[in-house]
C-alpha positions in Angstrom: -101.9 -65.8 7.4 -104.8 -63.5 6.7 -108.4 -64.2 7.6 -111.4 -63.9 5.5 -113.9 -61.1 6.4 -116.9 -62.9 5.0 -120.2 -61.3 5.8 -119.0 -59.8 9.1 -120.1 -56.1 9.5 -118.9 -53.5 11.9 -121.5 -52.6 14.7 -119.7 -49.7 16.2 -116.9 -47.3 15.3 -113.9 -47.3 17.6 -114.6 -43.9 19.0 -118.3 -44.5 19.6 -118.3 -47.0 22.5 -119.4 -45.5 25.8 -120.2 -46.8 29.3 -123.9 -47.2 28.2 -122.8 -49.9 25.8 -121.4 -52.1 28.6 -122.6 -55.7 28.3 -123.3 -55.4 24.5 -121.7 -57.5 21.8 -119.6 -55.3 19.4 -117.7 -55.8 16.2 -114.9 -53.2 15.7 -112.5 -52.9 12.7 -109.4 -50.8 12.4 -105.7 -50.5 12.6 -103.6 -51.7 15.5 -102.4 -48.4 17.1 -100.4 -50.1 19.9 -100.0 -53.5 21.4 -98.9 -54.1 25.0 -98.0 -57.6 26.1 -98.1 -58.2 29.8 -97.7 -61.9 29.7 -101.1 -63.5 30.2 -102.9 -60.4 29.0 -102.5 -58.4 25.8 -103.9 -55.0 25.3 -104.4 -53.7 21.8 -105.4 -50.1 21.1 -107.6 -50.3 18.0 -107.8 -47.1 15.9 -110.2 -45.9 13.2 -111.1 -42.4 12.0 -113.3 -41.8 15.0 -111.0 -42.7 17.8 -109.3 -45.5 19.8 -110.7 -48.4 21.8 -108.8 -50.7 24.0 -109.2 -54.4 23.3 -108.3 -57.0 26.0 -107.1 -60.6 25.2 -106.7 -62.9 28.2 -104.7 -66.1 27.9 -106.8 -67.7 30.7 -110.0 -67.0 28.8 -108.8 -68.1 25.3 -105.3 -69.3 24.8 -105.5 -69.7 21.0 -106.8 -66.2 20.6 -104.0 -64.9 22.9 -101.4 -66.7 20.8 -102.9 -65.1 17.6 -102.8 -61.7 19.1 -99.1 -62.1 20.1 -98.3 -61.8 16.4 -100.1 -58.4 15.9 -97.9 -55.4 15.1 -98.5 -51.7 14.5 -100.7 -50.8 11.5 -102.1 -54.3 11.1 -105.8 -54.1 10.0 -108.0 -56.3 12.2 -111.6 -57.1 13.0 -112.5 -57.8 16.7 -115.6 -59.4 18.0 -116.3 -59.2 21.7 -118.2 -57.9 24.6 -118.0 -54.3 25.8 -117.0 -54.1 29.5 -116.7 -51.2 31.9 -113.2 -50.6 33.2 -112.5 -50.6 36.9 -112.5 -47.1 38.5 -108.7 -47.1 38.9 -108.1 -48.1 35.3 -110.3 -45.5 33.6 -108.4 -43.4 31.0 -109.8 -39.9 31.2 -107.6 -38.8 28.2 -109.8 -40.5 25.6 -113.6 -40.5 25.1 -113.7 -44.3 25.2 -111.6 -44.5 28.4 -114.4 -45.9 30.5 -114.8 -49.1 28.5 -112.8 -51.9 26.9 -113.7 -54.7 24.4 -113.0 -58.2 25.8 -112.2 -60.1 22.6 -113.9 -63.4 21.7 -112.5 -63.5 18.1 -109.9 -61.6 16.1 -109.6 -61.7 12.3 -106.4 -60.3 10.8 -107.5 -58.6 7.6 -104.2 -57.2 6.5 -100.6 -57.2 7.8 -98.2 -54.3 7.5 -94.6 -53.5 7.5 -93.6 -50.9 10.0 -94.0 -47.5 8.2 -91.3 -44.9 8.5 -93.8 -42.4 10.0 -96.5 -43.7 12.3 -99.9 -41.9 12.3 -100.0 -42.1 16.1 -96.7 -40.3 16.5 -97.1 -37.0 18.3 -93.5 -35.9 18.0 -92.3 -34.4 14.8 -90.1 -36.8 12.7 -86.9 -36.0 11.0 -87.5 -33.4 8.2 -85.7 -35.6 5.6 -87.8 -38.7 6.5 -91.0 -36.6 6.4 -90.2 -35.2 3.0 -89.1 -38.5 1.6 -92.4 -40.3 2.5 -94.8 -37.5 2.0 
């Protein structure tokens, strides 16, 4: 079931969060680029046109939110409200500009669901030529 956006407004773009934003509330909106379920913690890479930010959902913190996030799939459009937190030194991702921070989610709104597309925007490998030409 989809959620209503209401008067919720984005405060930051996904690629704009930095370590200086730690401790601030943020509202991000974008596409689910990737979801990793590690049992009690779910990590969602949220993508928009400016970049990717990691969102953390902890079952111990909010079980209902964790349950809702377990249904997320690639290319779902979501809005996430949460607090920006600095990552531990051993978990910093130096490959992306937002790699020093993560968003600890307090609320998720699923704005649109999606079937799995034949070609994912996040794929770095070239797809089959026939598939690429069919869905261009």
